[in-house]
C-alpha positions, -999 to 999 in steps of 0.1 A, spaced: 248 -539 154 254 -505 170 280 -500 196 277 -471 221 306 -462 244 298 -445 277 329 -425 290 340 -397 313 371 -379 322 364 -380 359 348 -405 383 317 -399 403 295 -387 375 271 -417 375 285 -432 344 279 -469 353 244 -462 365 237 -443 333 250 -472 312 228 -497 330 197 -476 331 200 -465 295 204 -501 285 172 -509 303 154 -480 286 167 -491 252 155 -527 258 121 -514 267 118 -498 233 136 -524 212 125 -556 229 141 -584 247 174 -598 233 182 -566 215 205 -549 241 238 -560 257 262 -543 280 300 -548 283 318 -538 314 353 -526 306 358 -510 341 380 -530 364 357 -520 393 334 -547 379 302 -530 391 279 -530 361 264 -564 368 250 -553 402 225 -531 384 209 -562 368 208 -584 399 238 -605 389 253 -610 423 282 -634 421 314 -612 426 336 -641 415 319 -646 382 342 -650 351 343 -620 328 359 -604 298 392 -598 315 401 -634 324 384 -648 293 407 -626 271 438 -634 290 430 -671 285 426 -665 247 389 -675 247 360 -656 232 335 -637 252 304 -659 245 312 -679 276 308 -650 299 275 -635 285 250 -635 314 212 -632 311 194 -609 335 158 -606 347 156 -572 329 159 -582 292 195 -570 290 225 -593 286 256 -585 306 292 -592 299 309 -584 332 346 -574 336 347 -602 361 367 -609 392 404 -605 382 438 -603 399 462 -575 393 483 -597 370 451 -605 350 442 -569 347 477 -560 335 478 -588 310 444 -578 297 454 -541 293 486 -552 275 464 -571 250 442 -540 245 472 -517 241 487 -540 215 456 -546 194 433 -515 190 405 -536 175 404 -562 203 371 -552 219 353 -547 186 365 -581 174 355 -599 205 321 -583 206 315 -598 171 329 -631 181 306 -633 211 277 -638 187 260 -605 192 238 -603 161 235 -573 138 201 -562 151 214 -553 186 227 -523 206 258 -529 227 267 -504 254 302 -503 268 310 -490 302 346 -477 308 367 -464 336 372 -426 338 401 -409 322 422 -414 290 428 -451 295 435 -480 271 399 -489 275 388 -455 262 409 -459 231 393 -493 224 359 -478 227 368 -451 202 380 -478 178 347 -497 177 319 -474 187 293 -459 164 284 -433 191 302 -422 223 283 -406 252 305 -384 274 289 -381 308 291 -348 327 276 -334 359 265 -298 361 294 -289 384 327 -272 383 346 -305 384 330 -317 352 333 -284 335 370 -284 342 375 -318 324 361 -306 291 394 -292 277 411 -326 284 382 -344 267 382 -320 237 419 -326 233 413 -363 233 385 -359 208 407 -338 185 433 -366 185 407 -394 179 388 -375 152 419 -377 129 419 -415 133 381 -421 134 367 -391 114 331 -406 112 328 -413 150 299 -394 166 304 -380 201 278 -363 223 279 -350 259 252 -360 283 243 -341 315 235 -364 344 220 -358 378 207 -323 369 191 -305 398 172 -274 385 162 -265 420 198 -258 429 208 -224 416 245 -233 411 237 -266 394 212 -248 372 237 -221 363 264 -246 354 239 -266 333 230 -234 314 267 -226 309 274 -261 295 245 -257 272 259 -225 258 294 -238 256 286 -272 240 256 -263 219 245 -291 197 273 -313 211 251 -317 242 223 -342 241 189 -326 240 178 -347 270 196 -346 303 189 -369 333 175 -352 363 187 -359 398 164 -386 412 169 -405 445 151 -435 428 183 -442 408 203 -449 440 174 -468 456 172 -490 425 208 -499 427 203 -509 464 177 -533 451 200 -544 422 177 -534 394 174 -507 368 155 -476 378 129 -482 351 120 -515 369 121 -499 403 102 -466 396 90 -467 360 70 -434 364 97 -414 381 116 -384 366 148 -403 358 129 -431 341 110 -405 320 143 -388 310 160 -421 302 131 -432 280 134 -399 261 172 -402 258 168 -438 246 144 -427 219 167 -400 208 196 -425 206 177 -449 185 169 -421 160 205 -409 161 219 -444 155 196 -450 126 206 -418 108 
């Protein structure tokens, strides 16, 4: 089993969409039953990308608070990806869940294994933005962490905070691999292109060799509650995601 965390220091970078669409791209290459996604974001939005529509569905939050394993909240989708949603949760539920995560750094990793996810699988974890207790859990169990950026000033400004966090985590998890990923790249916009080039120079090999171009099909796919590879399999974003998935498989197997 390989665990991939998808994180960011700021919201609005398309992190959840990237998680869902990358899971779909990985599944297209690895085959059905080989990819799962875990939603650790209290916004509970990841399941929408797979057509799982019930907003009151149980999820990892309430299941954890009740002391039960996560196998009972694993949902199949029509897109060959299993989804473990955060689930509908009250504020006391969320607070109790986060208290569990804060007290036991290995909670998420342990529960992923207890959910029966076999060794021949890739598990992607979506997280809320910022240096939260969820982020610390991901660093404790992930084999690879993808840090999502936009080619804009706001994302560029978050890099020092993320680098500080990475320095702290590297002393605890020295073998963890982290890589930045550029999302929604628009090479036709001069400022966007300049910032993308600046990030490439600044981050060097710490930036994934494949970025995801801006593509309206990504938003349209969400409106139809499906991954973009199902909605527009020959579009630019789908092409980028397929290449990034192939690169990830190679990286995880090294």
